[in-house]
N, CA and C of each residue as an Amber inpcrd file, in Angstrom:
protein
   630
  -5.5330000  18.4520000  11.6600000  -5.3500000  17.8010000  10.3700000
  -4.7450000  18.8080000   9.4090000  -3.6160000  18.4670000   8.8150000
  -2.8830000  19.4100000   7.9810000  -2.6590000  18.8530000   6.5960000
  -2.5870000  19.7510000   5.6330000  -2.2630000  19.3800000   4.2610000
  -0.8680000  19.8790000   3.9540000  -0.0360000  19.0310000   3.3560000
   1.3360000  19.4160000   3.0800000   1.8090000  18.8040000   1.7820000
   3.0100000  19.2030000   1.3480000   3.5780000  18.7430000   0.0940000
   4.8370000  17.9490000   0.3770000   4.9660000  16.8020000  -0.2930000
   6.1440000  15.9630000  -0.1490000   7.0210000  16.0710000  -1.3790000
   8.2980000  15.6750000  -1.2780000   9.1290000  15.5830000  -2.4680000
   8.5390000  14.5790000  -3.4580000   8.9960000  14.6520000  -4.6780000
   8.5490000  13.7130000  -5.7060000   8.7010000  12.2890000  -5.2300000
   7.7330000  11.3850000  -5.5630000   7.8380000  10.0050000  -5.1210000
   8.9800000   9.2570000  -5.7780000   9.7000000   9.8700000  -6.6900000
  10.8750000   9.2290000  -7.2730000  12.1380000   9.5350000  -6.4820000
  12.0920000  10.4880000  -5.5620000  13.3160000  10.9760000  -4.9230000
  14.0410000   9.8890000  -4.1540000  13.3330000   9.1610000  -3.2990000
  13.9880000   8.1330000  -2.5100000  14.5140000   6.9980000  -3.3480000
  13.7730000   6.6380000  -4.4090000  14.2080000   5.5540000  -5.2740000
  15.4670000   5.9440000  -6.0130000  15.5260000   7.1760000  -6.4960000
  16.7140000   7.6330000  -7.2160000  17.9430000   7.5740000  -6.3200000
  17.7770000   7.9770000  -5.0590000  18.9090000   7.9560000  -4.1430000
  19.3590000   6.5380000  -3.8570000  18.3830000   5.6240000  -3.7540000
  18.7150000   4.2490000  -3.4010000  19.3980000   3.5060000  -4.5380000
  19.1770000   3.9360000  -5.7790000  19.7080000   3.2180000  -6.9260000
  20.6810000   4.0610000  -7.7200000  21.2820000   5.0600000  -7.0690000
  22.1230000   6.0100000  -7.7900000  23.3050000   5.3460000  -8.4610000
  23.8030000   4.2250000  -7.9100000  24.9730000   3.5740000  -8.4850000
  24.6110000   2.6310000  -9.6280000  23.3300000   2.3920000  -9.8540000
  22.8910000   1.5030000 -10.9260000  22.0090000   2.2890000 -11.8800000
  22.4970000   2.6060000 -13.0880000  21.6640000   3.3430000 -14.0360000
  20.3730000   2.5770000 -14.3330000  19.2190000   3.2620000 -14.3840000
  17.9440000   2.5780000 -14.6120000  17.9330000   1.7070000 -15.8580000
  18.6570000   2.1270000 -16.9040000  18.6430000   1.3440000 -18.1360000
  19.3700000   0.0150000 -17.9880000  20.1590000  -0.1610000 -16.8980000
  20.8810000  -1.4030000 -16.6730000  20.0900000  -2.3960000 -15.8150000
  18.9300000  -2.0120000 -15.3430000  18.1260000  -2.8940000 -14.5110000
  17.2760000  -3.8080000 -15.3840000  17.2490000  -5.0920000 -15.0490000
  16.3590000  -6.0380000 -15.7310000  15.0590000  -6.1080000 -14.9330000
  13.9570000  -5.7910000 -15.5720000  12.6690000  -5.7670000 -14.8830000
  11.8390000  -6.9780000 -15.2960000  11.2550000  -7.6340000 -14.3160000
  10.4000000  -8.7820000 -14.5510000   8.9490000  -8.3280000 -14.7720000
   8.2470000  -9.0410000 -15.6130000   6.8070000  -8.8220000 -15.7430000
   6.0980000  -9.5890000 -14.6270000   4.8390000  -9.2480000 -14.3950000
   4.0530000  -9.9870000 -13.4050000   3.9450000 -11.4440000 -13.8230000
   3.7990000 -11.6910000 -15.1260000   3.7100000 -13.0760000 -15.6130000
   4.9910000 -13.8500000 -15.2880000   6.1470000 -13.2360000 -15.5120000
   7.4110000 -13.9100000 -15.1940000   7.5440000 -14.1520000 -13.6940000
   7.1010000 -13.1970000 -12.9130000   7.1360000 -13.3390000 -11.4520000
   6.2850000 -14.5260000 -11.0100000   5.0820000 -14.6400000 -11.5680000
   4.2170000 -15.7640000 -11.2390000   4.8430000 -17.0880000 -11.6790000
   5.5130000 -17.0870000 -12.8440000   6.1590000 -18.3130000 -13.3270000
   7.2650000 -18.7600000 -12.3750000   8.0110000 -17.8040000 -11.8280000
   9.0630000 -18.1610000 -10.8670000   8.4670000 -18.7610000  -9.6000000
   7.3150000 -18.2660000  -9.1920000   6.6520000 -18.8150000  -8.0090000
   6.1570000 -20.2280000  -8.2930000   5.5230000 -20.4310000  -9.4550000
   5.0170000 -21.7580000  -9.8040000   6.1530000 -22.7710000  -9.9160000
   7.3020000 -22.3200000 -10.4120000   8.4430000 -23.2150000 -10.5890000
   9.2000000 -23.4620000  -9.2930000   8.8530000 -22.7800000  -8.2260000
   9.5290000 -22.9460000  -6.9590000  10.8200000 -22.1690000  -6.8370000
  11.1090000 -21.3160000  -7.8220000  12.2960000 -20.4660000  -7.7410000
  12.1370000 -19.4720000  -6.6010000  10.9210000 -18.9450000  -6.4600000
  10.5700000 -18.1050000  -5.3160000   9.5140000 -18.8270000  -4.5060000
   9.6140000 -18.7710000  -3.2020000   8.6210000 -19.3790000  -2.3260000
   8.0840000 -18.3260000  -1.3770000   7.0510000 -18.7070000  -0.6260000
   6.4670000 -17.7520000   0.3250000   7.4210000 -17.4100000   1.4570000
   8.4930000 -18.1850000   1.5980000   9.4890000 -17.8790000   2.6160000
  10.5250000 -16.8620000   2.1540000  10.5430000 -16.5480000   0.8650000
  11.4920000 -15.5650000   0.3590000  10.9510000 -14.1600000   0.6370000
  11.7120000 -13.3200000   1.3390000  11.2000000 -12.0100000   1.7730000
  11.2920000 -10.9510000   0.6720000  10.6090000 -11.1910000  -0.4490000
  10.6490000 -10.2440000  -1.5650000   9.2390000  -9.9840000  -2.0670000
   9.0720000  -8.8460000  -2.7470000   7.8410000  -8.5400000  -3.4630000
   8.2200000  -7.8470000  -4.7610000   7.3500000  -7.9260000  -5.7540000
   7.6150000  -7.3280000  -7.0590000   7.0840000  -5.9050000  -7.0630000
   8.0020000  -4.9400000  -7.2110000   7.6400000  -3.5290000  -7.2170000
   8.1960000  -2.8910000  -8.4800000   7.2920000  -2.4660000  -9.3650000
   7.6780000  -1.8580000 -10.6360000   8.6780000  -2.7320000 -11.3830000
   8.4130000  -4.0300000 -11.3880000   9.2480000  -4.9600000 -12.1310000
  10.5050000  -5.4040000 -11.4270000  10.7760000  -4.8940000 -10.2370000
  11.9930000  -5.2330000  -9.5080000  11.6500000  -6.0880000  -8.2860000
  12.5190000  -7.0670000  -7.9960000  12.3760000  -7.8460000  -6.7790000
  13.0030000  -7.0550000  -5.6350000  12.1610000  -6.6550000  -4.6830000
  12.5900000  -5.7770000  -3.5990000  12.3980000  -6.5130000  -2.2760000
  13.4070000  -6.4360000  -1.4160000  13.3310000  -7.0970000  -0.1130000
  12.2700000  -6.4290000   0.7650000  11.4240000  -7.2480000   1.3690000
  10.4110000  -6.7250000   2.2790000  11.0500000  -6.3400000   3.6050000
  10.5240000  -5.2760000   4.2070000  11.0430000  -4.8040000   5.4790000
  10.6450000  -5.7520000   6.6160000  11.5470000  -5.9140000   7.5780000
  11.2240000  -6.6970000   8.7730000  10.1810000  -5.9610000   9.6110000
   9.4090000  -6.7260000  10.3910000   8.3180000  -6.1530000  11.1940000
   8.6380000  -6.3220000  12.6740000   8.5800000  -5.2020000  13.4140000
   8.8210000  -5.2420000  14.8490000   7.4810000  -5.2630000  15.6010000
   7.4910000  -5.4450000  16.9280000   6.2260000  -5.5350000  17.6730000
   5.2880000  -4.3390000  17.4880000   5.7590000  -3.0670000  17.5180000
   4.8130000  -1.9720000  17.2750000   4.1380000  -2.0560000  15.8980000
   4.9010000  -2.4790000  14.8840000   4.3370000  -2.6430000  13.5420000
   3.2330000  -3.6980000  13.5640000   3.5090000  -4.8220000  14.1950000
   2.5270000  -5.8940000  14.2610000   1.2680000  -5.4380000  14.9910000
   1.4530000  -4.7240000  16.1070000   0.3000000  -4.2600000  16.8760000
  -0.5090000  -3.2490000  16.0860000   0.1420000  -2.2920000  15.4290000
  -0.5790000  -1.2940000  14.6380000  -1.3710000  -1.9510000  13.5220000
  -0.8150000  -2.9860000  12.9020000  -1.5360000  -3.7040000  11.8480000
  -2.8010000  -4.3510000  12.4020000  -2.6790000  -4.9690000  13.5590000
  -3.8470000  -5.6240000  14.1550000  -4.9000000  -4.6100000  14.5790000
  -4.4690000  -3.5010000  15.1830000  -5.4240000  -2.4760000  15.6090000
  -6.1630000  -1.8750000  14.4250000  -5.4470000  -1.6360000  13.3390000
  -6.0720000  -1.0480000  12.1570000  -7.0430000  -2.0330000  11.5190000
  -6.6570000  -3.2840000  11.4670000  -7.5790000  -4.2920000  10.9260000
  -8.8690000  -4.3290000  11.7450000  -8.7370000  -4.3360000  13.0580000
  -9.9130000  -4.4020000  13.9170000 -10.8070000  -3.1780000  13.7070000
 -10.2000000  -1.9900000  13.6010000 -10.9850000  -0.7620000  13.4160000
 -11.7180000  -0.7640000  12.0820000 -11.0510000  -1.2290000  11.0320000
 -11.6870000  -1.2590000   9.7190000 -12.8030000  -2.2950000   9.6620000
 -12.5420000  -3.4790000  10.1860000 -13.5530000  -4.5340000  10.1180000
 -14.8110000  -4.1670000  10.8870000 -14.7040000  -3.3340000  11.9140000
 -15.8760000  -2.9220000  12.6800000 -16.8140000  -2.0360000  11.8690000
 -16.2930000  -1.4380000  10.7790000 -17.0910000  -0.4860000  10.0040000
 -17.5150000  -0.9990000   8.6370000 -16.8670000  -2.0190000   8.1240000
 -17.1290000  -2.4250000   6.7470000 -18.5090000  -3.0820000   6.6170000
 -19.2530000  -2.7230000   5.5740000 -20.5400000  -3.3830000   5.3180000
 -20.3110000  -4.7390000   4.6460000 -21.3740000  -5.4800000   4.5020000
 -21.3030000  -6.7470000   3.7840000 -20.8320000  -6.4840000   2.3490000
 -20.0020000  -7.3560000   1.8350000 -19.4900000  -7.1850000   0.4880000
 -18.0950000  -6.6050000   0.4320000 -17.4910000  -6.4060000   1.6150000
 -16.1100000  -5.9380000   1.7000000 -15.4000000  -6.7020000   2.8150000
 -14.0920000  -6.8770000   2.6760000 -13.3120000  -7.5030000   3.7390000
 -11.9200000  -6.8900000   3.7850000 -11.2090000  -7.1490000   4.8850000
  -9.8570000  -6.6420000   5.0680000  -8.8680000  -7.7730000   4.8390000
  -7.9350000  -7.5810000   3.9280000  -6.8480000  -8.5160000   3.7020000
  -5.6060000  -7.9770000   4.4090000  -4.7880000  -8.8520000   4.9650000
  -3.6280000  -8.4420000   5.7460000  -2.3570000  -9.0640000   5.1630000
  -1.4540000  -8.2040000   4.6980000  -0.1320000  -8.6180000   4.2180000
  -0.2350000  -9.7110000   3.1640000  -1.1980000  -9.5300000   2.2500000
  -1.3880000 -10.4520000   1.1340000  -1.1880000  -9.7000000  -0.1860000
  -0.8260000 -10.4160000  -1.2640000  -0.5140000  -9.7270000  -2.5250000
  -1.7360000  -9.0940000  -3.1840000  -1.4770000  -7.9940000  -3.8690000
  -2.4080000  -7.4350000  -4.8350000  -1.6390000  -7.3140000  -6.1450000
  -2.3410000  -7.4120000  -7.2660000  -1.6660000  -7.4300000  -8.5610000
  -2.0020000  -6.1740000  -9.3450000  -0.9650000  -5.4340000  -9.7660000
  -1.1390000  -4.2890000 -10.6440000  -0.4600000  -4.6000000 -11.9770000
  -0.3650000  -3.6230000 -12.8520000   0.1820000  -3.8630000 -14.1860000
   1.6190000  -4.3590000 -14.1360000   2.4490000  -3.7930000 -13.2560000
   3.8610000  -4.1660000 -13.2270000   4.3680000  -4.5350000 -11.8400000
   3.4610000  -4.7510000 -10.8940000   3.8760000  -4.9680000  -9.5100000
   2.9690000  -5.9730000  -8.8200000   3.4890000  -6.5620000  -7.7580000
   2.6680000  -7.3830000  -6.8770000   3.0900000  -7.1100000  -5.4350000
   2.7620000  -5.9200000  -4.9420000   3.0920000  -5.5710000  -3.5570000
   2.2250000  -6.3500000  -2.5800000   2.6580000  -6.3580000  -1.3330000
   1.9080000  -6.9940000  -0.2550000   1.6590000  -5.9600000   0.8310000
   0.6730000  -5.0850000   0.6340000   0.4300000  -4.0260000   1.6250000
   0.0640000  -4.6190000   2.9750000   0.3140000  -3.8370000   4.0150000
  -0.0050000  -4.3280000   5.3560000  -1.4950000  -4.6110000   5.4940000
  -2.3210000  -3.7550000   4.9060000  -3.7640000  -4.0050000   4.9020000
  -4.3560000  -3.5020000   3.5870000  -5.4380000  -4.1350000   3.1710000
  -6.1750000  -3.6810000   1.9980000  -7.6560000  -3.9400000   2.2230000
  -8.4850000  -2.9740000   1.8700000  -9.9350000  -3.1470000   1.9160000
 -10.3700000  -3.5990000   0.5280000 -10.9230000  -4.8210000   0.4710000
 -11.1530000  -5.5100000  -0.7930000 -12.6520000  -5.7750000  -0.9880000
 -13.0900000  -5.5910000  -2.2160000 -14.4920000  -5.8390000  -2.5620000
 -14.7750000  -7.3440000  -2.6420000 -15.9660000  -7.7460000  -2.1780000
 -16.3900000  -9.1340000  -2.3190000 -16.0960000  -9.9490000  -1.0760000
 -15.8140000 -11.2380000  -1.2800000 -15.4750000 -12.1470000  -0.1940000
 -14.1390000 -12.8210000  -0.5170000 -13.5650000 -13.4470000   0.4900000
 -12.2890000 -14.1340000   0.3010000 -12.3680000 -15.1780000  -0.8160000
 -13.5010000 -15.8750000  -0.9320000 -13.6500000 -16.9250000  -1.9490000
 -13.6490000 -16.3770000  -3.3810000 -13.9070000 -15.0910000  -3.5430000
 -13.8770000 -14.5030000  -4.8820000 -12.4660000 -14.4950000  -5.4610000
 -11.4670000 -14.6990000  -4.6170000 -10.0750000 -14.5770000  -5.0570000
  -9.3330000 -15.9040000  -4.9230000 -10.0700000 -16.9910000  -5.1590000
  -9.4510000 -18.3180000  -5.0950000  -8.4790000 -18.5460000  -6.2490000
  -8.6920000 -17.8570000  -7.3820000  -7.8700000 -18.0910000  -8.5740000
  -6.9970000 -16.8980000  -8.9480000  -7.1100000 -15.8050000  -8.2310000
  -6.3040000 -14.6170000  -8.5410000  -6.1950000 -13.7460000  -7.3090000
  -5.2160000 -12.8330000  -7.3520000  -5.1190000 -11.8280000  -6.3000000
  -6.0180000 -10.6420000  -6.6470000  -6.4480000  -9.8720000  -5.6580000
  -7.1980000  -8.6500000  -5.9680000  -6.3680000  -7.6920000  -6.8280000
  -7.0730000  -6.9830000  -7.7270000  -6.4470000  -5.9470000  -8.5370000
  -6.9480000  -4.5810000  -8.1280000  -6.4490000  -3.5330000  -8.7690000
  -6.8480000  -2.1690000  -8.3870000  -8.3530000  -1.9430000  -8.4070000
  -9.0350000  -2.5670000  -9.3600000 -10.4840000  -2.3670000  -9.4650000
 -11.2300000  -2.9750000  -8.2760000 -10.5840000  -3.8300000  -7.5180000
 -11.2130000  -4.4990000  -6.3750000 -10.9410000  -3.7900000  -5.0530000
 -10.1550000  -2.7240000  -5.0630000  -9.6390000  -2.1360000  -3.8360000
 -10.2120000  -0.7510000  -3.5730000 -10.5800000  -0.4950000  -2.3310000
 -11.0090000   0.8360000  -1.9230000  -9.9140000   1.5720000  -1.1710000
  -9.0260000   0.8260000  -0.5180000  -8.0190000   1.4210000   0.3620000
  -6.8670000   0.4480000   0.5130000  -5.6330000   0.9590000   0.4780000
  -4.4680000   0.1760000   0.9040000  -3.7770000   0.9440000   2.0250000
  -3.1840000   0.1870000   2.9440000  -2.5360000   0.7800000   4.1210000
  -1.1420000   0.1860000   4.2660000  -0.1550000   1.0550000   4.4460000
   1.1810000   0.6160000   4.8280000   1.4790000   1.1680000   6.2220000
   1.8770000   0.2760000   7.1230000   2.3160000   0.6780000   8.4590000
   3.8100000   0.9640000   8.3560000   4.2030000   2.1940000   8.6520000
   5.5580000   2.6550000   8.3360000   6.3580000   2.9770000   9.5890000
   7.4710000   2.2950000   9.7320000   8.4970000   2.6850000  10.6970000
   9.8070000   2.7480000   9.9300000  10.5460000   1.6430000   9.8400000
  11.7630000   1.6540000   9.0240000  11.4620000   1.7570000   7.5380000
  10.2390000   1.4590000   7.1270000   9.8570000   1.4870000   5.7130000
   9.3150000   2.8340000   5.2580000   9.3680000   3.8700000   6.1110000
   8.6940000   5.1270000   5.8040000   9.1200000   5.7210000   4.4620000
  10.4190000   5.7700000   4.1710000  10.8640000   6.3670000   2.9200000
  10.3000000   5.6080000   1.7180000  10.3610000   4.2810000   1.7720000
   9.8270000   3.4860000   0.6690000   8.3260000   3.6760000   0.5190000
   7.6110000   3.7310000   1.6440000   6.1560000   3.8780000   1.5790000
   5.7500000   5.2320000   1.0200000   6.5620000   6.2640000   1.2670000
   6.2520000   7.6030000   0.7630000   6.7040000   7.8230000  -0.6800000
   7.5040000   6.9390000  -1.2180000   8.0570000   7.1460000  -2.5610000
   7.6200000   6.0310000  -3.4950000   8.3210000   4.9060000  -3.4550000
   8.0360000   3.8100000  -4.3800000   6.6240000   3.2810000  -4.2380000
   6.2030000   2.9730000  -3.0150000   4.8480000   2.4310000  -2.8200000
   3.7990000   3.4760000  -3.1900000   4.0180000   4.7050000  -2.7960000
   3.0700000   5.7810000  -3.1220000   2.9020000   5.9170000  -4.6360000
   4.0120000   5.8430000  -5.3560000   3.9510000   6.0100000  -6.8070000
   3.2220000   4.8410000  -7.4810000   3.5350000   3.6140000  -7.0710000
   2.9250000   2.4820000  -7.7630000   1.4410000   2.3450000  -7.4260000
   1.0420000   2.7180000  -6.1890000  -0.3900000   2.6780000  -5.8630000
  -1.1420000   3.7630000  -6.6310000  -0.5300000   4.9300000  -6.7940000
  -1.1570000   5.9830000  -7.5950000  -1.2650000   5.5590000  -9.0460000
  -0.2010000   4.9500000  -9.5860000  -0.2190000   4.4990000 -10.9800000
  -1.3300000   3.4940000 -11.2190000  -1.6170000   2.6690000 -10.2140000
  -2.6710000   1.6710000 -10.3470000  -4.0640000   2.2620000 -10.1900000
  -4.1510000   3.5150000  -9.7440000  -5.4540000   4.1570000  -9.5770000
  -6.1740000   3.7560000  -8.3090000  -5.4480000   3.2610000  -7.3180000
  -6.0760000   2.9130000  -6.0440000  -6.5280000   4.2090000  -5.3710000
  -7.8080000   4.3360000  -5.0530000  -8.3600000   5.6520000  -4.7060000
  -7.8250000   6.2710000  -3.4240000  -7.5470000   5.4560000  -2.4170000
  -7.0860000   6.0000000  -1.1310000  -5.9130000   5.1570000  -0.6470000
  -4.8680000   5.8600000  -0.2240000  -3.6650000   5.2080000   0.3060000
  -3.3460000   5.8220000   1.6580000  -3.2020000   4.9720000   2.6680000
  -2.8350000   5.4320000   4.0010000  -1.4050000   5.0000000   4.3110000
  -0.6370000   5.9160000   4.8860000   0.6350000   5.5750000   5.5110000
   0.4660000   5.8390000   7.0040000   0.4350000   4.7800000   7.7820000
   0.3360000   4.9190000   9.2380000   1.7580000   5.0930000   9.7620000
   2.1240000   6.3420000   9.9850000   3.4880000   6.7420000  10.2920000
   3.7200000   6.6160000  11.7960000   4.3620000   5.5100000  12.2070000
   4.5610000   5.2620000  13.6280000   5.5810000   6.2110000  14.2420000
   6.6050000   6.5860000  13.4840000   7.6620000   7.4430000  14.0140000
   7.1300000   8.8110000  14.4160000   6.2520000   9.3840000  13.5850000
   5.7080000  10.7160000  13.8450000   4.2980000  10.6650000  14.4230000
   3.8150000   9.4610000  14.6800000   2.4920000   9.2400000  15.2760000
   1.4180000  10.0370000  14.5470000   1.3190000   9.7720000  13.2710000
   0.2910000  10.3980000  12.4590000  -0.1390000   9.4430000  11.3620000
  -1.3000000   9.7220000  10.7960000  -1.8000000   8.9800000   9.6400000
  -1.7670000   9.9090000   8.4340000  -1.0400000   9.5080000   7.3920000
  -0.9730000  10.2790000   6.1600000  -1.9870000   9.6910000   5.1800000
  -2.9420000  10.5120000   4.7440000  -4.0180000  10.0640000   3.8740000
  -3.8020000  10.6710000   2.4900000  -3.6120000   9.8120000   1.5020000
  -3.3770000  10.2380000   0.1210000  -4.6000000   9.9030000  -0.7140000
  -5.0780000  10.8910000  -1.4890000  -6.2480000  10.6940000  -2.3370000
  -6.0300000  11.3730000  -3.6850000  -6.8760000  11.0230000  -4.6540000
  -6.7940000  11.6420000  -5.9730000  -5.6270000  11.1410000  -6.8060000
  -5.5470000   9.8340000  -7.0900000  -4.4230000   9.3250000  -7.8810000
  -4.4470000   9.8780000  -9.3010000  -3.2550000  10.1990000  -9.8060000
  -3.1500000  10.6860000 -11.1870000  -2.9760000   9.5550000 -12.1760000
  -2.7710000   8.3180000 -11.7080000  -2.6500000   7.0800000 -12.4840000
  -1.4040000   7.0850000 -13.3650000  -1.2440000   5.9860000 -14.1170000
  -0.0220000   5.7690000 -14.8910000   0.0830000   6.6710000 -16.1110000
  -0.9620000   7.4040000 -16.4530000  -0.8920000   8.2980000 -17.6110000
  -0.0600000   9.5360000 -17.3240000   0.1570000   9.8550000 -16.0700000
   0.9630000  11.0130000 -15.7120000   2.4470000  10.6980000 -15.9000000
   3.2520000  11.7470000 -16.0960000   4.6970000  11.5490000 -16.2270000
   5.2480000  10.8540000 -14.9870000   4.8460000  11.3200000 -13.8250000
   5.1960000  10.6710000 -12.5610000   3.8990000  10.4680000 -11.7880000
   3.3450000   9.2630000 -11.7970000   2.0890000   9.0280000 -11.0750000
   2.2170000   9.4190000  -9.6180000   1.1530000  10.0130000  -9.0810000
   1.1890000  10.4850000  -7.7030000  -0.2350000  10.7180000  -7.2350000
  -0.3810000  11.0160000  -5.9650000  -1.6630000  11.4290000  -5.4060000
  -1.6980000  12.9520000  -5.3410000  -2.8370000  13.5250000  -5.6970000
  -2.9610000  14.9760000  -5.7440000  -3.1050000  15.6000000  -4.3630000
  -3.6070000  14.8270000  -3.3990000  -3.9020000  15.3990000  -2.0810000
  -3.2950000  14.5290000  -0.9770000  -2.7900000  15.2010000   0.0310000
  -2.2930000  14.5260000   1.2340000  -2.8000000  15.2770000   2.4540000
  -3.3140000  14.5390000   3.4240000  -3.6890000  15.0930000   4.7230000
  -2.9290000  14.3540000   5.8150000  -2.3360000  15.1130000   6.7100000
  -1.6550000  14.5400000   7.8670000  -2.6030000  14.6200000   9.0620000
  -2.9400000  13.4720000   9.6040000  -3.9330000  13.4030000  10.6710000
  -3.2520000  13.0400000  11.9920000  -3.5060000  13.8270000  13.0140000
  -2.9280000  13.6200000  14.3350000  -3.7250000  12.5470000  15.0710000
  -3.2290000  12.0780000  16.2200000  -3.9580000  11.0400000  16.9530000
  -5.3900000  11.4170000  17.3140000  -5.6790000  12.6970000  17.4780000
  -7.0300000  13.1220000  17.8620000  -7.9920000  13.1920000  16.6730000
  -7.4840000  13.1560000  15.4730000  -8.3230000  13.3180000  14.2830000
  -9.1120000  12.0490000  13.9700000 -10.2630000  12.2570000  13.3220000
 -11.0660000  11.1500000  12.8040000 -10.9430000  11.1210000  11.2850000
 -10.9150000   9.9170000  10.7350000 -10.7650000   9.7320000   9.2950000
 -11.9370000   8.9130000   8.7820000 -12.5490000   9.3800000   7.7050000
 -13.7160000   8.7030000   7.1450000 -13.3110000   7.4620000   6.3580000
 -14.1390000   6.4340000   6.4390000 -14.0140000   5.2380000   5.6160000
 -15.0610000   5.3470000   4.5140000 -14.6020000   5.5260000   3.2790000
 -15.4970000   5.7720000   2.1540000 -15.3490000   4.6440000   1.1500000
 -16.4730000   4.0140000   0.8180000 -16.4970000   2.9180000  -0.1510000
 -17.4790000   3.2680000  -1.2480000 -16.9960000   3.3030000  -2.4860000
 -17.8470000   3.6600000  -3.6250000 -18.5870000   4.9730000  -3.3950000
 -17.9050000   5.9410000  -2.7980000 -18.4750000   7.2650000  -2.6160000
 -19.3680000   7.4260000  -1.4020000 -19.5550000   6.3810000  -0.6140000
 -20.4210000   6.4420000   0.5640000 -19.5990000   6.2710000   1.8300000
 -19.8050000   7.1500000   2.8040000 -19.0970000   7.0390000   4.0760000
 -19.7980000   6.0210000   4.9670000 -19.0100000   5.0770000   5.5110000
 -19.5640000   4.0350000   6.3690000 -19.1330000   4.1750000   7.8180000
 -18.4490000   5.2440000   8.1360000 -18.0260000   5.4670000   9.5110000
 -16.6920000   6.1720000   9.5480000 -16.1980000   6.3770000  10.7600000
 -14.9270000   7.0610000  10.9580000 -14.0920000   6.3240000  11.9940000
 -12.7860000   6.4040000  11.8090000 -11.8700000   5.8410000  12.8000000
 -11.0590000   6.9840000  13.3920000 -10.7360000   6.8550000  14.6760000
  -9.8650000   7.8180000  15.3390000  -8.4310000   7.3250000  15.2280000
  -7.5400000   8.2080000  14.8140000  -6.1690000   7.8020000  14.5270000
  -5.5080000   7.1460000  15.7490000  -5.7530000   7.6620000  16.9320000
  -5.0970000   7.1040000  18.1160000  -5.4410000   5.6160000  18.3050000
  -6.6180000   5.2080000  17.8100000  -7.0150000   3.8060000  17.9510000
  -6.2200000   2.8880000  17.0280000  -5.4990000   3.4520000  16.0720000
  -4.6880000   2.6640000  15.1420000  -3.2430000   2.5630000  15.5920000
  -2.8290000   3.4650000  16.4790000  -1.4290000   3.5660000  16.8680000
  -1.1090000   2.6920000  18.0790000   0.0860000   2.0860000  18.1220000
   0.4610000   1.2760000  19.2990000   0.7620000   2.1520000  20.5010000
């Protein structure tokens, strides 16, 4: 298990949008995004999610991605106590975004969210399974999850067969929100599942990988 430093979480986004000055981008609020969904302008078949006010195309999922998502869900559900559940590829709502992480550990029961999506205060962990999405997951997604104050963020990096564990969000008050700590976990490593400061078990990284 190693600790390392990554480039700023803005680096990949800056490169991707270099031809469009940020001041020329029109950003939607979460309220406007919801209004478009209610009006049928956007439907569940449209492959987009709201990230920092921008409509961003969701990455396609290949068989290894699908398998890793299922394996991780199974491993997490085996350890969660009553009062928590695992959501899979469903929206969460932050101040300026509505991402759909591959997995999220959510407080309460599914029925608690009949009228709203989970918010940062409801989440203990979000997980992105990364293959073609690795750059986005390490930059844009990492920044917005840190800004929301989500305590633990996992990037299950299929290409390098490791689990990247990010902790210590600096939240939106920082100039560039980020996580203060990153650990790279190899397939042999075990990772603790911590909810409200209490460890409920450990998962072995190899059990999450296809």
